[in-house]
C-alpha positions as CSV (number, residue, x, y, z in Angstrom):
1,M,-15.1,-10.7,-17.3
2,A,-11.6,-11.8,-17.0
3,T,-10.7,-14.2,-14.3
4,V,-7.1,-13.8,-12.2
5,E,-6.0,-16.9,-14.2
6,D,-7.2,-15.5,-17.0
7,L,-5.0,-12.6,-17.4
8,M,-2.1,-14.5,-15.1
9,L,-1.9,-18.0,-16.8
10,S,-0.4,-18.9,-20.7
11,K,-3.2,-20.7,-23.3
12,D,-0.1,-21.2,-25.9
13,K,3.0,-21.3,-23.7
14,T,4.4,-22.8,-20.3
15,S,6.5,-20.9,-17.9
16,F,10.1,-22.1,-18.3
17,Q,9.9,-22.7,-22.3
18,F,12.4,-20.1,-22.8
19,E,15.1,-20.6,-19.7
20,N,17.5,-21.9,-21.9
21,D,17.4,-19.3,-24.6
22,L,17.9,-16.8,-22.1
23,L,21.1,-14.7,-23.0
24,T,24.1,-15.8,-21.5
25,L,25.8,-13.5,-18.7
26,P,28.2,-11.6,-20.4
27,V,31.8,-10.9,-19.0
28,P,32.2,-7.2,-18.6
29,D,34.7,-4.7,-20.2
30,L,37.5,-4.5,-17.8
31,S,37.7,-0.2,-18.9
32,N,33.8,0.4,-18.1
33,T,33.8,-1.6,-15.1
34,L,36.7,0.8,-13.7
35,K,35.2,3.8,-15.4
36,K,32.1,3.5,-13.4
37,Y,34.2,2.5,-10.3
38,L,35.5,5.6,-10.0
39,Q,33.0,7.6,-10.8
40,S,30.8,6.6,-8.1
41,V,34.4,6.9,-6.0
42,R,34.5,10.7,-6.2
43,V,31.7,12.2,-4.0
44,F,32.8,10.3,-0.9
45,V,36.8,11.0,-1.2
46,T,38.7,14.7,-0.8
47,P,40.9,15.2,-4.3
48,E,44.1,13.6,-2.8
49,E,42.3,10.5,-1.7
50,Y,40.4,10.4,-5.2
51,K,44.3,11.2,-7.4
52,A,45.4,8.6,-5.9
53,T,42.3,6.0,-6.0
54,E,43.0,6.9,-9.8
55,A,46.6,5.8,-9.8
56,I,45.7,2.6,-8.2
57,V,43.1,1.7,-10.3
58,E,45.8,2.5,-13.2
59,E,47.7,0.2,-12.0
60,F,45.1,-2.7,-12.1
61,A,44.0,-2.3,-15.4
62,K,47.3,-2.3,-17.2
63,G,48.6,-5.3,-14.7
64,E,47.0,-7.6,-12.5
65,G,43.0,-7.0,-13.5
66,Q,44.5,-7.7,-16.8
67,Y,45.5,-11.0,-15.4
68,L,42.1,-11.5,-13.4
69,Q,40.3,-10.7,-16.1
70,Q,41.5,-13.4,-18.8
71,R,40.7,-16.0,-15.7
72,L,37.3,-15.1,-15.6
73,R,37.0,-15.1,-19.4
74,E,38.0,-18.2,-19.0
75,Y,36.3,-19.4,-16.2
76,A,32.9,-18.1,-17.9
77,E,33.9,-20.3,-20.8
78,G,31.1,-22.8,-21.8
79,K,28.8,-21.7,-18.6
80,K,25.4,-19.5,-19.1
81,N,26.5,-17.7,-16.0
82,W,29.6,-17.5,-14.2
83,L,28.0,-15.0,-11.5
84,E,25.3,-17.0,-9.7
85,K,27.8,-19.9,-7.6
86,W,29.7,-17.1,-6.7
87,W,27.0,-14.5,-5.8
88,E,25.0,-17.5,-3.9
89,E,27.9,-18.3,-1.9
90,K,29.8,-14.6,-0.7
91,N,26.3,-12.9,-0.5
92,Y,24.3,-15.7,1.1
93,L,25.8,-19.0,2.1
94,E,29.1,-18.3,3.3
95,V,27.3,-15.1,5.9
96,P,27.6,-16.8,9.3
97,Y,25.3,-14.5,11.2
98,S,21.7,-16.1,12.2
99,A,19.3,-16.5,9.2
100,T,16.9,-14.1,11.2
101,L,19.2,-11.6,9.4
102,M,18.7,-12.7,6.1
103,H,15.2,-12.8,5.7
104,M,12.5,-10.9,3.5
105,C,9.6,-10.0,5.4
106,G,6.1,-8.8,3.3
107,P,3.2,-7.3,5.8
108,G,0.0,-9.2,4.0
109,Q,-1.0,-5.1,2.7
110,L,-5.0,-7.1,2.6
111,R,-6.9,-4.9,4.6
112,D,-9.0,-3.4,1.9
113,V,-10.4,-6.6,2.6
114,W,-9.4,-8.5,5.7
115,P,-9.6,-5.7,8.2
116,A,-9.0,-6.7,11.7
117,R,-11.2,-9.1,13.2
118,D,-11.0,-11.2,15.9
119,G,-12.0,-15.1,15.5
120,T,-10.4,-14.7,11.4
121,Q,-7.1,-16.8,12.3
122,I,-7.9,-20.0,11.0
123,P,-11.0,-19.2,8.1
124,R,-8.1,-15.9,6.8
125,A,-5.3,-18.8,7.0
126,A,-6.6,-21.3,5.0
127,A,-7.7,-19.1,2.1
128,L,-4.7,-18.0,2.2
129,L,-3.2,-21.7,2.0
130,H,-5.2,-22.5,0.0
131,Y,-4.1,-19.6,-2.8
132,T,-0.4,-19.7,-2.1
133,V,-0.7,-23.5,-3.1
134,K,-2.6,-23.4,-6.0
135,F,0.3,-21.2,-7.5
136,W,2.6,-23.7,-6.8
137,E,0.0,-25.6,-8.5
138,Y,0.3,-23.4,-11.4
139,T,4.1,-23.5,-10.9
140,R,4.1,-27.4,-11.3
141,K,2.0,-27.3,-14.3
142,E,4.4,-24.9,-15.9
143,L,1.0,-22.3,-16.8
144,H,2.4,-19.0,-15.1
145,T,3.0,-16.8,-18.3
146,P,6.5,-16.6,-19.5
147,A,7.6,-12.3,-18.7
148,F,9.1,-10.8,-21.3
149,D,11.1,-7.2,-20.9
150,G,10.5,-3.9,-22.6
151,Q,12.3,-5.2,-25.5
152,G,10.6,-8.3,-26.0
153,R,13.7,-10.4,-24.6
154,P,12.1,-13.4,-22.4
155,L,13.0,-13.3,-18.5
156,S,14.2,-15.8,-15.9
157,M,11.7,-18.3,-14.2
158,Y,14.0,-19.8,-13.0
159,Q,13.0,-18.1,-8.9
160,Y,9.7,-19.7,-9.3
161,R,11.3,-22.8,-9.0
162,R,13.2,-22.2,-5.8
163,I,10.3,-20.0,-3.4
164,F,8.6,-23.4,-2.7
165,N,10.1,-27.3,-1.4
166,T,13.4,-25.3,-0.7
167,F,15.4,-25.0,2.9
168,R,18.7,-23.5,3.4
169,M,21.1,-26.5,4.9
170,P,23.7,-25.4,7.4
171,G,26.9,-25.8,7.0
172,I,30.5,-25.6,8.6
173,D,31.9,-21.6,6.7
174,K,29.3,-22.7,4.3
175,D,25.4,-23.0,3.9
176,R,23.8,-24.9,0.6
177,L,20.1,-24.8,-0.7
178,V,18.1,-28.1,-0.8
179,E,16.0,-27.6,-3.7
180,S,12.6,-30.1,-3.8
181,F,10.4,-28.8,-6.1
182,R,10.0,-30.6,-9.6
183,T,7.3,-29.6,-12.4
184,E,4.9,-32.7,-13.1
185,R,6.5,-33.1,-16.5
186,E,10.0,-33.7,-13.9
187,G,8.3,-36.2,-11.4
188,D,6.7,-36.0,-8.0
189,C,7.5,-33.2,-5.6
190,P,6.2,-33.5,-2.3
191,S,2.6,-32.0,-1.6
192,H,2.8,-30.6,1.8
193,V,2.8,-27.9,4.4
194,V,4.2,-27.6,7.9
195,V,2.4,-25.6,10.2
196,M,3.2,-24.6,13.1
197,C,1.1,-23.2,16.5
198,K,2.0,-22.6,19.5
199,G,5.3,-24.1,19.0
200,H,4.2,-27.1,17.6
201,I,5.4,-28.8,14.3
202,F,2.6,-30.5,12.2
203,R,2.4,-31.8,8.5
204,L,-0.2,-31.4,6.9
205,E,-0.9,-32.9,3.5
206,M,-2.0,-30.0,1.0
207,F,-4.2,-33.0,-1.7
208,G,-7.1,-35.5,-1.4
209,E,-6.9,-38.6,-3.0
210,D,-8.0,-37.7,-6.0
211,G,-5.5,-35.6,-6.3
212,K,-7.5,-32.3,-5.9
213,I,-5.6,-29.3,-3.5
214,L,-8.1,-29.2,-0.3
215,T,-10.1,-26.5,-0.1
216,P,-10.7,-23.4,2.5
217,P,-13.5,-25.1,3.9
218,E,-11.3,-28.3,4.2
219,I,-7.5,-26.7,5.5
220,E,-10.2,-24.5,7.8
221,V,-11.1,-28.1,9.4
222,Q,-7.6,-29.3,9.6
223,L,-6.0,-26.1,10.8
224,E,-8.9,-26.1,13.9
225,K,-7.7,-29.6,14.5
226,I,-4.0,-28.2,14.9
227,K,-5.2,-25.7,17.4
228,D,-6.8,-27.6,19.4
229,K,-3.9,-30.7,19.2
230,S,-1.8,-27.7,20.0
231,I,-3.2,-26.3,23.1
232,S,-3.8,-29.4,24.4
233,L,-0.2,-30.4,24.4
234,G,0.7,-27.5,26.2
235,P,4.5,-26.5,26.3
236,A,6.4,-27.5,23.2
237,Q,10.1,-28.6,22.5
238,G,11.5,-25.2,21.5
239,V,13.0,-26.6,18.6
240,P,12.6,-24.3,15.8
241,F,14.4,-21.3,18.1
242,L,17.9,-23.4,17.0
243,T,17.2,-22.3,13.9
244,S,17.8,-19.0,14.7
245,M,21.4,-19.6,15.8
246,E,24.4,-18.7,13.9
247,R,25.0,-21.0,11.5
248,N,28.0,-22.7,12.5
249,A,26.7,-23.1,15.8
250,W,23.1,-24.6,14.1
251,A,25.3,-26.8,12.3
252,K,26.8,-28.5,14.8
253,T,23.6,-28.6,16.4
254,R,21.7,-30.0,13.7
255,S,24.1,-32.9,12.9
256,R,23.7,-33.7,16.7
257,L,19.9,-34.0,16.1
258,S,19.6,-35.3,13.2
259,S,22.6,-38.2,14.0
260,L,20.6,-38.7,17.7
261,H,17.1,-40.7,16.1
262,P,16.7,-41.7,12.9
263,Q,12.6,-39.7,14.0
264,N,14.6,-36.6,14.6
265,E,16.4,-36.9,10.4
266,E,13.2,-38.1,9.2
267,I,11.3,-35.0,10.8
268,L,13.9,-32.6,9.1
269,Q,13.6,-34.2,5.8
270,I,10.0,-33.4,5.8
271,I,10.2,-29.8,7.3
272,G,13.2,-29.1,4.9
273,E,10.9,-30.5,1.3
274,S,7.8,-28.7,2.3
275,I,6.0,-26.7,0.1
276,M,6.0,-24.2,2.7
277,G,5.6,-23.0,6.3
278,V,2.8,-21.6,7.9
279,W,3.0,-20.3,11.0
280,L,-0.4,-19.5,13.3
281,E,0.9,-17.0,15.3
282,D,-0.8,-15.9,19.1
283,G,-1.7,-12.2,19.9
284,F,-3.3,-9.5,18.3
285,I,-1.6,-6.8,15.6
286,G,-2.2,-3.4,15.8
287,D,-1.3,-0.9,12.6
288,E,0.7,-1.8,9.6
289,T,4.5,-0.9,11.6
290,H,2.9,-3.3,14.4
291,L,2.8,-6.1,11.8
292,V,5.9,-5.0,9.8
293,N,8.2,-5.6,13.2
294,M,6.7,-8.5,15.0
295,S,6.8,-10.4,10.7
296,F,10.3,-10.4,11.0
297,L,11.1,-12.4,14.1
298,G,7.7,-12.9,15.5
299,S,8.1,-14.7,19.1
300,G,10.3,-17.3,17.5
301,E,8.8,-20.4,18.4
302,N,6.4,-20.8,15.3
303,R,9.1,-20.3,12.7
304,W,11.7,-22.3,10.9
305,F,14.0,-19.4,9.3
306,E,15.8,-22.1,6.9
307,K,12.5,-22.7,4.8
308,S,12.4,-20.5,2.0
309,Y,8.9,-19.4,2.0
310,S,6.4,-18.9,4.7
311,T,3.3,-17.4,5.8
312,A,1.4,-16.5,8.9
313,I,-1.5,-14.8,10.4
314,Y,-2.1,-13.8,13.8
315,E,-5.5,-13.8,16.2
316,N,-7.1,-11.0,14.4
317,G,-6.6,-12.0,10.8
318,L,-3.9,-9.9,9.8
319,P,-1.0,-12.0,7.6
320,F,2.5,-11.6,6.8
321,A,4.9,-13.7,4.4
322,N,8.8,-14.9,4.8
323,A,11.3,-15.6,2.1
324,D,15.0,-16.7,2.5
325,H,17.1,-13.8,0.8
326,A,19.2,-16.9,-0.5
327,V,16.7,-18.4,-3.3
328,G,16.0,-15.2,-5.1
329,E,14.5,-11.9,-4.9
330,G,11.9,-9.9,-3.0
331,L,9.1,-9.8,-6.4
332,M,8.7,-13.4,-6.0
333,M,7.0,-12.5,-2.4
334,V,5.2,-9.8,-4.5
335,Y,4.0,-11.8,-7.7
336,I,2.7,-14.8,-4.8
337,G,1.6,-11.7,-2.7
338,S,-0.6,-9.9,-5.5
339,Y,-1.9,-13.4,-6.8
340,I,-3.7,-13.7,-3.5
341,H,-4.8,-10.2,-3.2
342,K,-6.4,-10.5,-6.6
343,K,-8.0,-13.7,-5.1
344,L,-9.6,-12.0,-2.3
345,K,-11.1,-9.2,-4.3
346,E,-12.4,-11.4,-6.9
347,S,-14.2,-13.4,-4.2
348,G,-14.8,-10.4,-2.3
349,A,-13.4,-12.2,0.2
350,E,-15.8,-15.0,0.9
351,W,-15.2,-18.3,-1.0
352,K,-17.7,-19.4,-3.5
353,G,-16.8,-22.8,-4.4
354,S,-18.3,-26.3,-2.8
355,R,-18.0,-26.7,1.4
356,H,-18.2,-30.1,1.0
357,I,-15.6,-31.9,3.4
358,R,-13.8,-34.9,2.0
359,S,-12.3,-37.9,4.4
360,L,-8.8,-36.1,5.1
361,P,-5.9,-38.0,6.8
362,E,-5.1,-36.8,10.4
363,P,-2.5,-34.0,10.0
364,K,0.5,-35.4,12.3
365,H,2.0,-34.1,14.8
366,L,6.1,-34.3,14.2
367,Q,7.7,-35.0,18.0
368,F,11.6,-34.6,18.3
369,V,13.7,-36.8,20.3
370,L,15.9,-35.0,22.6
371,D,18.5,-35.5,25.3
372,E,19.8,-33.1,28.0
373,Q,22.4,-31.4,25.9
374,L,20.4,-30.3,23.1
375,M,17.1,-28.8,25.4
376,Q,20.6,-27.1,27.1
377,T,21.6,-25.8,23.9
378,I,17.6,-24.8,22.8
379,D,17.1,-23.1,26.5
380,K,20.6,-21.4,25.0
381,A,19.1,-20.5,22.4
382,K,15.5,-18.7,23.2
383,E,18.0,-16.7,25.3
384,D,19.9,-15.2,21.9
385,F,16.8,-14.9,19.9
386,A,15.4,-13.3,22.5
387,A,18.2,-10.7,22.3
388,L,18.5,-10.6,18.2
389,R,14.1,-8.9,18.6
390,E,15.6,-6.1,20.0
391,L,18.4,-5.4,17.3
392,A,16.1,-3.4,15.1
393,T,13.0,-1.4,14.3
394,A,10.8,-0.9,11.4
395,E,8.3,1.3,10.0
396,L,6.2,1.2,7.3
397,R,4.8,4.8,5.9
398,E,2.6,5.6,3.1
399,Y,2.9,9.0,1.1
400,H,-0.6,9.8,0.1
401,K,0.1,13.5,-1.7
402,Y,1.5,11.8,-5.0
403,G,3.1,8.8,-6.7
404,K,3.1,7.2,-10.3
405,N,0.7,10.0,-11.8
406,Y,2.1,12.8,-10.5
407,C,5.5,11.9,-11.7
408,K,4.6,10.2,-15.2
409,Q,2.8,13.8,-15.9
410,K,5.9,16.1,-14.5
411,R,8.5,13.9,-16.7
412,L,10.3,12.6,-13.7
413,H,10.6,8.8,-13.6
414,P,8.8,7.8,-9.9
415,D,11.2,5.2,-9.2
416,A,14.2,7.8,-9.5
417,V,12.2,10.5,-8.0
418,C,11.7,7.9,-5.0
419,Q,16.0,7.7,-4.9
420,M,16.1,11.1,-4.7
421,A,14.4,11.4,-1.9
422,I,15.5,9.3,0.2
423,Q,19.0,10.8,-0.8
424,L,18.2,14.1,0.2
425,A,16.2,12.8,3.3
426,Y,19.6,10.9,4.5
427,F,21.5,14.5,3.7
428,R,19.3,16.7,5.6
429,V,19.6,14.4,8.9
430,H,23.2,14.1,8.4
431,K,24.7,17.0,6.1
432,R,26.7,14.1,4.1
433,I,25.5,11.8,1.6
434,V,26.9,7.7,2.0
435,P,26.6,4.8,-0.6
436,T,23.6,3.9,-1.6
437,Y,22.8,0.9,-3.1
438,E,19.9,-0.1,-5.6
439,T,18.9,-3.4,-7.2
440,A,18.8,-3.8,-10.8
441,P,17.4,-7.4,-12.6
442,L,19.2,-8.8,-14.7
443,R,16.6,-11.3,-15.6
444,Q,17.2,-11.6,-19.3
445,F,20.4,-13.5,-18.7
446,Y,20.5,-17.0,-17.6
447,H,19.6,-17.4,-13.6
448,G,19.9,-13.7,-13.8
449,R,19.7,-12.2,-10.2
450,T,20.8,-8.6,-9.6
451,E,23.5,-6.4,-10.5
452,G,23.9,-3.3,-7.8
453,M,23.5,0.8,-8.7
454,R,25.6,2.8,-6.9
455,T,22.9,5.8,-6.8
456,C,25.0,9.0,-5.2
457,T,26.1,10.0,-8.2
458,E,27.7,13.6,-8.6
459,E,24.6,15.2,-9.9
460,A,22.6,13.9,-6.9
461,L,25.1,15.3,-4.4
462,A,25.0,18.5,-6.8
463,W,21.2,18.9,-5.9
464,V,21.0,17.8,-2.3
465,K,23.7,20.7,-1.0
466,A,21.7,23.2,-3.2
467,M,18.0,22.0,-2.5
468,D,18.4,23.9,0.9
469,D,20.9,26.7,-0.4
470,P,18.8,29.9,-0.3
471,T,21.0,31.6,-2.6
472,V,20.1,29.1,-5.4
473,A,17.2,29.5,-7.4
474,G,14.6,27.4,-7.5
475,S,15.0,27.0,-11.9
476,Q,18.5,25.8,-11.0
477,K,17.7,23.5,-8.5
478,L,15.0,22.2,-10.8
479,K,17.5,21.6,-13.7
480,L,19.8,20.0,-10.7
481,L,16.9,17.2,-10.1
482,V,16.5,16.4,-13.4
483,R,20.2,16.0,-14.4
484,A,20.3,14.1,-11.3
485,V,16.7,11.5,-12.5
486,T,18.8,11.6,-15.8
487,K,21.9,10.6,-15.1
488,H,19.8,8.4,-12.0
489,G,17.6,6.4,-15.4
490,K,20.9,6.0,-17.4
491,D,23.3,4.6,-14.9
492,F,19.7,2.0,-14.0
493,A,19.7,1.1,-17.8
494,D,23.5,0.3,-17.5
495,A,23.3,-1.8,-14.3
496,S,20.2,-3.6,-15.7
497,E,23.0,-4.7,-18.8
498,L,25.6,-5.8,-16.1
499,K,27.4,-2.6,-16.8
500,G,27.7,-1.1,-13.2
501,C,30.8,-2.5,-11.5
502,D,29.7,-4.5,-8.0
503,R,29.5,-8.2,-9.5
504,H,32.5,-7.5,-11.6
505,L,34.6,-6.5,-9.2
506,L,33.4,-9.3,-7.3
507,A,34.2,-11.8,-9.3
508,L,37.7,-10.5,-9.6
509,H,38.4,-10.6,-6.2
510,V,37.1,-13.9,-6.0
511,I,39.6,-15.3,-8.7
512,S,42.4,-13.4,-7.0
513,Q,41.4,-15.1,-3.6
514,E,40.8,-19.0,-5.1
515,E,44.6,-18.5,-6.9
516,G,46.1,-17.1,-3.4
517,R,47.0,-14.3,-4.7
518,P,48.4,-11.2,-3.5
519,T,44.9,-8.7,-2.8
520,P,44.8,-6.0,-5.5
521,A,45.6,-2.6,-4.1
522,L,42.2,-1.6,-5.3
523,Y,40.6,-3.7,-2.6
524,T,42.6,-2.3,0.3
525,D,42.2,1.2,-1.1
526,P,40.2,3.3,1.9
527,S,38.2,4.8,-1.2
528,F,36.6,1.0,-1.9
529,A,34.9,0.7,1.2
530,K,33.8,4.4,1.6
531,S,32.1,3.9,-1.7
532,G,30.4,0.9,-0.6
533,G,32.9,-1.5,-1.7
534,G,32.7,-5.2,0.1
535,G,29.1,-4.3,1.1
536,N,29.9,-1.2,3.1
537,Y,27.2,-0.2,1.8
538,I,24.9,2.8,4.3
539,V,21.7,2.8,2.8
540,V,19.7,0.4,0.9
541,A,16.9,1.3,-1.2
542,S,15.2,-1.0,-3.5
543,C,12.0,-0.4,-5.9
544,L,9.0,-3.4,-5.4
545,G,7.5,-2.5,-8.1
546,F,4.0,-0.8,-8.5
547,T,1.5,-3.5,-6.7
548,S,-0.5,-4.1,-4.0
549,I,2.2,-5.5,-2.1
550,I,5.1,-4.2,0.0
551,G,8.3,-5.7,2.0
552,G,11.9,-5.4,3.0
553,V,15.0,-6.7,5.0
554,L,17.0,-5.5,7.9
555,P,19.9,-3.5,7.1
556,G,23.2,-3.7,6.0
557,C,25.0,-6.2,9.0
558,K,28.3,-4.4,8.4
559,H,27.3,-0.9,9.9
560,K,25.2,-0.2,12.9
561,N,24.4,3.0,11.4
562,S,22.9,1.2,8.2
563,I,19.5,2.1,6.8
564,G,17.0,-0.1,5.1
565,C,14.5,1.5,2.5
566,F,12.4,-0.4,0.1
567,Y,9.3,1.1,-1.6
568,R,6.6,0.9,-3.5
569,I,4.8,2.9,-6.0
570,N,1.0,3.0,-7.0
571,D,-0.9,5.7,-8.5
572,N,-1.2,8.0,-6.6
573,R,0.4,6.9,-3.5
574,L,3.9,5.8,-2.3
575,T,4.7,3.0,0.1
576,F,8.0,3.0,2.6
577,F,9.3,0.2,4.4
578,V,12.4,1.5,6.3
579,T,14.3,-0.7,8.8
580,T,17.1,0.3,11.5
581,W,19.3,-1.1,13.9
582,N,18.3,-0.1,17.2
583,A,22.2,1.0,17.8
584,N,22.1,3.6,15.8
585,E,23.4,6.8,16.8
586,H,21.6,9.0,14.5
587,V,18.6,7.9,13.3
588,T,15.6,5.5,14.1
589,S,13.2,4.1,11.4
590,P,10.7,6.8,12.5
591,R,12.0,9.6,12.0
592,F,14.0,8.6,8.8
593,A,10.5,7.6,7.3
594,D,9.4,11.1,7.9
595,A,12.7,12.6,6.5
596,V,11.6,11.0,3.3
597,C,7.9,12.2,2.8
598,N,9.4,15.8,3.9
599,A,12.7,15.4,1.0
600,L,8.8,14.4,-1.5
601,D,7.2,17.4,-0.1
602,S,10.0,19.3,-1.4
603,I,10.7,18.0,-4.5
604,K,6.3,18.3,-5.6
605,E,6.9,22.2,-4.7
606,L,10.3,22.9,-6.5
607,V,8.1,21.4,-9.2
608,D,5.1,22.6,-9.2
609,Q,6.6,26.3,-8.8
610,N,9.3,26.3,-11.3
611,G,7.8,24.6,-14.1
612,V,7.9,21.3,-16.0
613,F,10.9,20.6,-18.2
614,S,9.6,19.0,-21.5
615,K,12.9,17.1,-22.1
616,H,15.2,15.8,-20.1
């Protein structure tokens, strides 16, 4: 019987061998971008407003847009990916908010192999850590099978390199990513992790002198030492709270901390270049929604919020993971989590290997040197963090009435069905639609990440309006649903080839800003923000794929009424991860999750009662 490794690793290819052969990111056609933009605007504005926007776009196309497009072509000349620097800086590294608001969160979803059980924290943490570092080791050895799309094109594996041994260095007005990962061919790479327990910080080496990764029994011994030591040490210094500060404030504080004593800079480097963070959290978790809400921020004392990847576990053995969105998309968390889940199922959640404990170095306790000013700053950071914890709420909801199999049987793409359900849910709650964003992958391009897909189309609006209108026949509602789903599929395919409008318009705007030119009217026109431009999306709704893993992020920071809705598609169920700000005046996460499930019921009822279309 094939093992997890047999199915995941390659015997004749290396993970990154196709990276330099990936497609160069093309410069989109300006006329197509502006056409897509106008299509997305129409559903949010009056006819008069649309006519005014049309004129602005036409003027841009003939004038300033031509200049900026030419400057973009010149900038892109000789570059494999002209977008990556601008996208990472504008969307992540120049954002001044606390890093806590930009973290991705993924509850472990391992209850089928690890139900909640008191006293399992340390052994389960040991298994999690072993398998995660095993994934890291496969990446070091370049053993992961290279990915290809449905057309046989190789896909970028670049994010495998960034998820580990990386941290976000705070800076005044702009952070930067510091990456220490190296493949074995490229040289040495830090092989330790950072463990936090009761606020205390430890360095834990993950390989023995023989070069072999520590086994779960060995890691368990080390983690027990860390926990015992943490209890005996008493209250911790509280330095991790500083990483939750707004970025400019943390940049200044970090500089002071680093310069105060050489030991501090050494510790900061140890944390930054570590493979990952491991948080041994106090407390017990109830249901999945409780786990989701705790996993975003926790108590704060056991989190280093600028680490690229971390995993944590509560006292009753329920785990979760966090990652910095700047280094990549949530799919990296899915890949790691899916591997761990499969390994646990393969082994029956029991370690079948050696239980011999080698002679291992003691975990190293890391203690900063602080002065009175820094201690006062830590106290203030703790107070601010307490307020951060009250900003948002998440809800995890499983829908069991149908999933991928039903959608395929009815010739409806399950992703489009989920997106239509989200549109209908919002319309029923608010009696209107709002700018909604779904990420479309661009991994066939060198260092490709995503394009934004605007899912609120005229077709979707026509369908949601018809759904609760008693004067519209069911057969007509079904036709409108099929049109909306078909349009969604076409737009998603276009966006996945960088034929949307968001990334291109961003690039043209950045060029205009960098050259000190007057802001084009296209970007100051109210229709731009009304349709989601400039990051003004109200709903962010993206698919996490077809695995056992779910995750999400907090809603967009620009609007207190924003909603995040992330989902996983399985054969006979759909899982939704909903986030809302507590200041939202209209809807809570549980209420929106209810609305999505009710919309899915309505779609099934409509399809079942009105037959199936053989063609769209």
